[in-house]
Every structure is written in structure tokens, then in C-alpha cells.
C-alpha positions in Angstrom: 0.2 0.0 -0.1 3.0 2.4 0.3 4.4 1.5 -2.9 0.6 2.8 -4.1 1.0 5.9 -2.4 3.8 6.9 -3.0 3.4 6.4 -7.1 0.0 7.9 -6.4 1.6 11.6 -5.1 2.7 13.5 -7.9 -0.6 12.9 -9.6 -2.2 14.2 -6.6 0.1 16.9 -6.4 -0.1 18.0 -9.6 -4.0 18.2 -9.6 -3.3 20.1 -6.1 -0.6 23.2 -8.6 -3.5 23.3 -10.8 -6.4 24.3 -9.3 -4.5 26.9 -7.0 -2.4 28.0 -10.6 1.0 26.6 -9.5 3.5 26.2 -12.1 6.4 26.4 -10.0 5.3 23.0 -8.6 5.5 21.6 -11.4 9.2 21.4 -11.2 9.2 19.3 -8.0 6.6 16.6 -9.7 7.1 16.2 -13.6 10.3 14.9 -14.8 12.0 17.2 -17.5 11.9 14.4 -19.9 8.3 13.9 -20.0 5.5 12.9 -22.8 2.0 13.6 -22.3 0.1 13.4 -25.2 -4.0 14.8 -25.1 -5.8 13.4 -27.6 -8.9 15.3 -27.6 -6.5 19.3 -28.1 -3.3 19.5 -28.9 -1.0 15.3 -29.5 1.7 15.0 -27.8 4.1 17.2 -25.6 7.7 16.5 -25.2 9.5 18.2 -21.6 8.3 20.4 -19.3 8.4 23.3 -19.8 5.9 22.6 -22.8 3.3 20.5 -20.0 3.6 23.6 -18.5 2.5 24.8 -21.5 -0.6 22.8 -21.8 -1.8 23.3 -18.8 -0.9 26.8 -18.4 -3.3 26.5 -22.1 -5.9 25.8 -19.9 -6.1 28.9 -16.6 -6.1 31.2 -19.4 -9.5 30.2 -20.7 -10.4 28.3 -17.7 -9.6 31.2 -15.1 -10.9 29.5 -12.1 -11.7 26.5 -13.7 -10.7 23.5 -10.8 -10.3 19.3 -11.4 -11.6 17.2 -9.4 -10.3 13.8 -8.8 -12.6 11.5 -8.8 -11.2 8.2 -9.3 -7.4 6.8 -9.1 -6.1 3.8 -9.0 -2.3 2.8 -9.2 -1.0 -0.3 -11.0 3.2 -0.6 -10.9 4.1 2.2 -11.5 0.9 4.3 -13.2 -1.8 5.6 -12.2 -5.3 6.5 -13.9 -7.5 9.1 -12.7 -11.0 9.6 -13.3 -11.7 13.9 -13.3 -14.3 15.9 -14.0 -13.8 19.9 -14.8 -14.6 23.1 -14.4 -14.5 26.3 -15.6 -16.0 29.4 -17.1 -14.7 29.9 -20.3 -13.7 33.5 -19.8 -10.4 33.7 -22.1 -9.2 32.4 -25.6 -8.4 29.0 -25.6 -5.6 27.2 -28.0 -6.3 23.7 -29.5 -4.8 21.4 -32.1 -6.8 23.3 -34.3 -6.9 27.1 -33.5 -8.6 29.2 -32.1 -11.7 29.3 -29.4 -13.0 32.9 -28.3 -14.4 32.9 -25.2 -17.7 32.1 -25.3 -18.2 32.9 -21.4 -20.0 29.8 -21.1 -19.9 27.1 -17.4 -18.6 23.8 -18.6 -17.9 20.3 -17.4 -15.8 18.0 -19.0 -15.6 14.4 -17.2 -12.3 13.1 -18.9 -9.7 10.2 -17.4 -5.6 10.6 -17.6 -2.8 8.1 -17.0 -0.1 8.8 -15.7 3.2 7.3 -15.0 6.2 7.8 -12.3 8.8 7.2 -12.2 11.4 8.0 -9.2 8.4 10.3 -7.3 8.0 12.3 -11.1 5.2 12.1 -13.7 7.3 10.9 -16.9 4.4 10.7 -19.0 0.5 10.1 -19.7 -2.6 10.1 -21.4 -5.5 12.0 -21.9 -8.4 10.9 -23.2 -12.1 12.4 -23.1 -14.8 13.6 -25.2 -13.4 15.7 -28.0 -16.5 16.0 -29.3 -18.3 17.4 -26.1 -15.4 19.3 -25.3 -15.3 21.4 -28.5 -19.4 21.7 -28.0 -19.3 23.3 -24.7 -17.1 25.8 -26.1 -18.9 26.8 -29.1 -21.6 28.6 -29.5 -25.1 27.4 -29.4 -26.5 28.2 -33.1 -30.3 28.5 -33.8 -31.7 25.4 -36.0 -34.4 26.9 -38.7 
């Protein structure tokens, strides 16, 4: 059980840092050579600075947003989290397909992330979310004639 707790700690600390928008905390929990893939937004990013930029993009779009870990599972060096993200879209949001301008709409997104942890640092991960729901939630509603 102690091994599971130590593997989960960097991921739990990542979400604590995300919720208080503390980029400095990433230096203590994310490896310099991290490789992370967000399948819905911008593909694979490499390196701690790119990892920080990825999450800073979310803060820009959702300045008072939050992520709540709903479920956490540890298996060897893998940490799986089910997360509920919430926020008001008040800033521009950059995607791999371009920018989404602020809609001032409240938004919720359930997503799953799988992190790989080595020596107490996040060294890799994948994020899976419903890209359609994400884009639908961030787009202006159009009336159908």
C-alpha cells in the first residue's frame, strides 16, 4: 500500500497545483523529459516547459477552473485518474486546430488520464476526453431554422 501511495502522490500534487495555478510546483513533480499526449486537444507534447504551457492554456481559457479527481487507481508505475473539470470559459483556448474565443459559458468535462510515475516524478501520460463534447461545450449555440 505504501508503494501505491508514493506512486499516486505526484499526480495528486499535480491536481493540487493545477487548482491553485502553481506552475512552480510542476518542477518538483514532473520530469524534465516528460512526454504527454492529449488526444482531444493538441497531440503529444515533450518536455516540462511544454507540459506547463499545455496546462497554462487551460488556465487562460478557464481562469477559475478546477479539476476534481473522482477516482484514482495505481498499478505498478501507472496512475489512472478519472477527473471532473469545471470552469467558466472567459479566455481564449488554443487547440491543435486553432483558437476558440471566450464564450463566457460554464462548462464541465469528464476525462481520464493515465500517468506514468518513476522515482516520484511524472514521466509520461495520456489524456482521454470526449473531443466532441469539449468542442460543443465551447462553441456558441446556434439556432436551427
